[in-house]
N, C-alpha and C positions, 0 to 999 in steps of 0.2 A: 533535668527531667521535664517532659512536656506537660504544661498546664494550659488552662484555657487561653487560647490566642498565642501561647508561647511557641517558640521554634524548638522542635524536638532535636535531640542530639543525633548524630549520624553514627552508623555502624563502622567498625574498624576496617572493613573491607575497602580496598582502594576505590572500588566502583561507587561507593556511597560517600566517600570522604568530602566531595564537593557539593552534595545535595543538601537542601534545606527543607525540612518537612514542617508543615504547619498543621498540627493536630489540635482541633478545638473540642475540648471535653464538654463544653456547654452546648454543643450542636446536637440536634436531633439525629444527625447522620451518625451511624455507628462508627466507632474508632477504626474497626477493621476495614470498613468500606472507605473511610478517608485515606488510610494508609495504602490500600490497594489502588485507589484512584491516582494517588500521587506517584506511586511506583510505576503504574501503567503509563502515566503521562511522561515520566522520565525515560521509559523504554521507547515510547512512540517518537519522542523528540531527540533521541540519540544520546541523552545524558547517561543512560545505561545501555551499553552496546552488547551484542551477542558475545557470550563468553565471560562477561563480567560476573563476579561473585558478589552475593549479598551478605555472606556470612551465615551462621546457623541461627536457629530460632532463639536460643538462649541469649546469644550476644545481642541480637536485634531487640529482644524484649527489654533487656537491661539498658541498652544504649538509648532506646526510644521512650523508656519509661512506661511501657505497656506490658500487659500480662502476656504470658506465653501463648495461651489459647487465642488471644486477639491477633497476635502476629501470625500464628499458624493459620488462622482463618483467612487473613489477608493474602498470605502466600499461596494458600490452596486455591483461592479464587483465580489467581493469575496462572497457577499450574493448570487449572481446568481450562483456561483460555489458550494454553499452549505458549504462553509468554515466558514462563519460568520452568525449570526442571530441578528436581532434587537429586543430587548425586551422592551416593554413599562415600564417606571419607573426604568429600570435597565441600559440600554445602549446597546452598541454593544458587543456581546459575541462570543468567539470562539466556534464553534461546534465541528469540528474535521478536521484533515488534510486528503487530498485525496492522497492515495498511488499511486505514479507514478513509474512504474516498467519497466526497460529496457527489450525489447523483445530479450533476449539472454539466453544462458544456464547458469542459476544461480539459487540459492536457494531463495525462498521468505523470509525465515528467515534471510539469510545473507543480502539481499537487504534492508529489513526493519531495521535491526540492523545498517547497514552502513548509513542509512538515519536518524538515531536518533529516530526511531519510537517506540523503546522499545517493541519488539514483545514478546508475550506470547502464549503458546500452551496448549490446552487441548486435551488429547488423548481420543477420543470417543469410538473407537474400535481398538483392536490389536489382531488379531487371524489368524488362518490358514483356508483358504477357497478353494473350488474347482475352478479351472480356468474356466471362461466362454469362449465362442468362441473368443470374442474380446481380452480378457486378454491373452489367450493362443497364439493367433496370434502375439500379440505385444511382448511377452516375449520369443517366440519360444519354448513353452512347449506343451505337449499334453493337449487337452481339458479335463477338469475334474481332472487333476493332482493338487496336493496341491501347493498353493502359499501363501506367507505372505501378509496379508491385513492390511492396516492402514487407519484409518479415524481420522483426526485431525481438530480441530477448531483453527484457527490462529487469534489473536486479537492484536490491538495496542491501547494504552491508555485506556485499559479496554473495548474497543468496537470491536466486531467481524468484521473481514475483509474477511475471506475466509474459506471455508470448503474444506479440501484436502483429497482425496482418492488416496492411492498409493498401487500398487501391485508389489511385488518383488519375484524373484526366492527364493525358500524356504531356501537354504543353503548359500545364498549370504553373509549375515553378521548377527551377533547377534543383535536383536532389544530389547531394554529395554524401557518400557513406561516412566520411570523416566527420562532417558536421552533424549527421544523424546520430553519431555515437557520442557527441558532446553536447547536444541540446535536444529539445523536443520538436516534433513535427509541426505542431500548432505555432510554436514560437518562430519557426522558419517561415510559415505562411504569413504571420503578422509582419515579419521583417520584409517580405516580398510585397506588402501592401494589400494582402487579402484580409478582409474583415469578416471574421466568423460571426454569424448572426443567430443561427438556430440549428437544431439537429433532431432527428428521429432516432430513438434508441430502444433496443429490446434487450432485456437481461434474462438470463436463464442459467441452467446448471446441467452438468452431465459428468460422466466418468472419464478419466484420462485414458487414452490409448497408450500403447507401449512407447511410441516415439515422443508423444507429449510428456509422458511421465519422465522419460530420460532427460529431456531438455529442462524440465521444471524441477528436477531433483525430487520427484514424488514416486510413490509406488503405482504401478499400473492399476487402474480402477479407482484411484483416489478422486475425491470430489473436486471438480473445477467449476468456477463461475464463468459464464460466457456473456459476451456483449456484442451486439451488432449495432453499428451506428452509421447513419448518413448525415454528414454535416453540410450546411449551406452557408454561402456568404450573404452579404447584405443586399445582393441583387436577386437572391433566390436560386442562384446557380449551385448545383451539388459540386462540392470540391473535394470530398473524401468519403470513402466507404471503408469501414473497419470491421473486422471480425477478430475479436480478442478473447483470450482465455486467461484466467487468473487462478492461482492456487487458493482454494477455499480456506486452507489452513493459515494463510497469511494475508488474506485480503477480504474486505467487506465493503459493500456499498452503503453509504450513510445518507439518508434523506429524511425530510420533514414532510409530514402530512397535515394539510389544513382542511378544516370543515367548510364546505361551501355555505354561504349565507342563505 
């Protein structure tokens, strides 16, 4: 049984057999919140994968040494976040983890890999296109001039998370579809000797159209997060302009706000 600072016993479901919970009864943090935080961390880091079963509330409460209402409250908080689902006759099941990405100059691929999310990429389009007015302004090239265009579908645990569209100066670096499906764009830039220094980024939201919904496995009209970013190297040269969309049900931007002195 879990006591102050003790390690709680795990549930009989296979998904929980290797997890070690630390529930501190002397902490001012409610036990349900401690349990919810640790379950969420296990989901985010892949220790609990989509489809894994947690068992029912009675089993969990007995095995963890907690009251049933405490376990129910912890589970409900994760059900409300869309991380767990209750299935009649089955029990509580992991749906997916929500990607929490720091709002900084980093690659989605690198962030997902560092978080244990097992990112995969499908290259939808890889071609040379004429620069639109917005793309030309972002990259500092003439409107209508040729730029490299990439459209990629990024997934974790077999579920799509984001549709990424990137425009690059044509002679910036060699782009290979096979490599783009096995690593991140920024990682390829670094390998080519390009040092990313800064970026200008805008975050927004809108509803998914029919094509976007189909690619992201969402309903038409579902909420999407949007991001436009222009990245610059250490010489001040624009090296990439991206317009990305993310499933709001599976993705959040995480950032820290500081008070100016």
